[in-house]
BASE-187305 format. One record per residue (C-alpha): residue in three letters; x, y, z. Coordinates in steps of 0.5 Angstrom, whole numbers, plus 500, padded with zeros to 3 digits. Example, Ala and Ser with C-alpha at 12.3 -4.5 7.8 and 13.67 -1.06 7.14 Angstrom:
ALA525491516 SER527498514 
***
This chain:
UNK605414461 UNK598411456 UNK594410463 UNK596417466 UNK594421458 UNK588417458 UNK586419465 UNK588426463 UNK583426457 UNK578423461 UNK578429466 UNK578434460 UNK572431458 UNK568430464 UNK569438466 UNK567440459 UNK560436459 UNK554441461 UNK551438467 UNK545442467 UNK546445474 UNK550451471 UNK552456477 UNK558460475 UNK554466471 UNK553472475 UNK548477474 UNK546483479 UNK540488479 UNK539489487 UNK542496486 UNK538498480 UNK531502480 UNK526498478 UNK520501473 UNK513498470 UNK509497464 UNK502494464 UNK503488469 UNK511487467 UNK516490473 UNK523491470 UNK530493471 UNK535495466 UNK543495467 UNK547497461 UNK546491456 UNK542487461 UNK534487463 UNK531483467 UNK523483468 UNK518479472 UNK510479469 UNK504478475 UNK497479472 UNK494484477 UNK489479479 UNK494476484 UNK495482488 UNK503481489 UNK504489489 UNK498491492 UNK499497498 UNK499492504 UNK504492509 UNK506485510 UNK507483517 UNK515481519 UNK518475516 UNK511474513 UNK512475505 UNK507474500 UNK509468495 UNK508467488 UNK510461484 UNK514462478 UNK510458472 UNK504459468 UNK502466468 UNK507468472 UNK514469469 UNK521471470 UNK526473464 UNK533475463 UNK536478457 UNK542480454 UNK543485448 UNK548487443 UNK547494446 UNK544499451 UNK537496454 UNK531501454 UNK524501456 UNK522499450 UNK526493449 UNK521490455 UNK515494454 UNK513495446 UNK511490442 UNK514490437 UNK520492440 UNK526496437 UNK530493432 UNK536495436 UNK539493441 UNK538486439 UNK538480445 UNK544476444 UNK541471450 UNK535470454 UNK534466460 UNK527464462 UNK525462469 UNK522455469 UNK521454477 UNK522457483 UNK518463488 UNK517470488 UNK518473495 UNK515480496 UNK516484502 UNK512491503 UNK513497508 UNK510503508 UNK514510507 UNK512516511 UNK512523511 UNK516527516 UNK511529521 UNK508536520 UNK511541525 UNK505543528 UNK500538528 UNK505532528 UNK501528523 UNK504523518 UNK501520511 UNK504515507 UNK508517502 UNK509511498 UNK509503499 UNK516499498 UNK516492495 UNK523488497 UNK523482491 UNK527476492 UNK527470488 UNK528464492 UNK530457489 UNK530460482 UNK532456476 UNK534459469 UNK533455463 UNK539457458 UNK541455451 UNK547451454 UNK543449461 UNK540451467 UNK542457472 UNK540456479 UNK540461485 UNK538459491 UNK537466493 UNK537472488 UNK535479490 UNK531483485 UNK531489489 UNK526494491 UNK520496487 UNK516502489 UNK508504488 UNK505511490 UNK500511496 UNK493513495 UNK492521496 UNK488522502 UNK485529502 UNK483530509 UNK480537507 UNK475539511 UNK472545514 UNK469546521 UNK463549519 UNK461543515 UNK460538522 UNK452535522 UNK449531528 UNK444526526 UNK438527530 UNK436519530 UNK442515531 UNK448520534 UNK452520528 UNK456526528 UNK459527520 UNK464532517 UNK463532510 UNK463537504 UNK456537499 UNK458533493 UNK466532496 UNK469525495 UNK471524503 UNK467523509 UNK470523516 UNK465521522 UNK463518529 UNK457512530 UNK454512537 UNK457518539 UNK457518547 UNK451524548 UNK455526555 UNK460529550 UNK455534548 UNK452535554 UNK450543556 UNK453542563 UNK460545566 UNK461549560 UNK467551558 UNK470546561 UNK473540556 UNK469533556 UNK473527553 UNK471521551 UNK475514548 UNK474512541 UNK472504541 UNK469499536 UNK462500540 UNK462507542 UNK465514538 UNK467509533 UNK471514528 UNK471512521 UNK474516514 UNK472514508 UNK475516501 UNK469515496 UNK471513488 UNK466519486 UNK463525489 UNK457523494 UNK451525490 UNK445524495 UNK445529501 UNK449528507 UNK443527511 UNK441522507 UNK447518507 UNK450518514 UNK443518517 UNK439512515 UNK439506518 UNK445503514 UNK450507509 UNK449506502 UNK453502498 UNK454508493 UNK459512491 UNK463506491 UNK469507497 UNK475507495 UNK478507502 UNK476506509 UNK480507515 UNK478506522 UNK480509528 UNK485505533 UNK481504540 UNK483509545 UNK488509551 UNK486514557 UNK490520557 UNK494518551 UNK491517544 UNK485516541 UNK481522545 UNK475525543 UNK475533547 UNK469537547 UNK469544549 UNK461547550 UNK460554550 UNK453558549 UNK453562543 UNK447567545 UNK441563542 UNK444556543 UNK451552544 UNK457551540 UNK461545541 UNK468545539 UNK470538537 UNK477535537 UNK480529535 UNK487528539 UNK493523538 UNK488519533 UNK491513529 UNK487510523 UNK488503521 UNK486500514 UNK489492514 UNK496493517 UNK497500514 UNK497506519 UNK497513519 UNK497519524 UNK492524524 UNK495529529 UNK496531536 UNK490535536 UNK486536530 UNK479541530 UNK474536527 UNK468541527 UNK464547531 UNK457543532 UNK452548534 UNK445545537 UNK439549540 UNK440545547 
***
């Protein structure tokens, strides 16, 4: 009997010891909406908070779609931290974003991640196709965040998760105005660049190395087509950080494009496929003293990095007037 009691006591003591690798507690934030303040991404769930601090220089949440199954990976430690807190009342944004935080509620427990990685997979979310043109734009980006092999240090030991889903965090897409007037289109005489940009505007669309046959004045009224490519009919959209200050002619018609104003975003049209996509269509007619060229962009998709948007089925790029 004494041996049996001794063995039972040993089992009780053994089970009561902290082995430094506790995995019995469960916290979940996956279905809670994320918010941000500065470089902190956080989620609040009743009296609990979970937040990530990542410097902007890490480019963890850039608006760039990640390839399938190839997330951005950030290592926890140094200036990248993950913290869980429990409070004696409902947690609010001020608990995370304000220094000092509010007096109430008070944090009653804090776990600090000591190791692990953060995996971030980003997708673009598009608007519904335009009812007339079929055009779509990117409205926002969703970043799905998962912790892998994360170890939290708690007052009583460690909490380990092989996989812990933080969930989604969204960022807005840059607004591309795409607001052009057909009459603003101009042709550089020296280098076959065709451009459309408003005076003192913040955006421009231009075609470099335009195929001269597209502006031929023979076969009037018959549509002429050319395909967009890297070498001919190269179509580019630029959004500037500030308005163009030089004349449009000076900006687009020199040997090289100027470095100012700085470019906020640049999108390149995908190469065309005959009778399918990426088509420039021009119909030329007489206008009494010269010629009028109606230039349409058909089924054009623009790309920047891994991101794309669809300009539309048939978009008037401009109506160019020439003397011959």
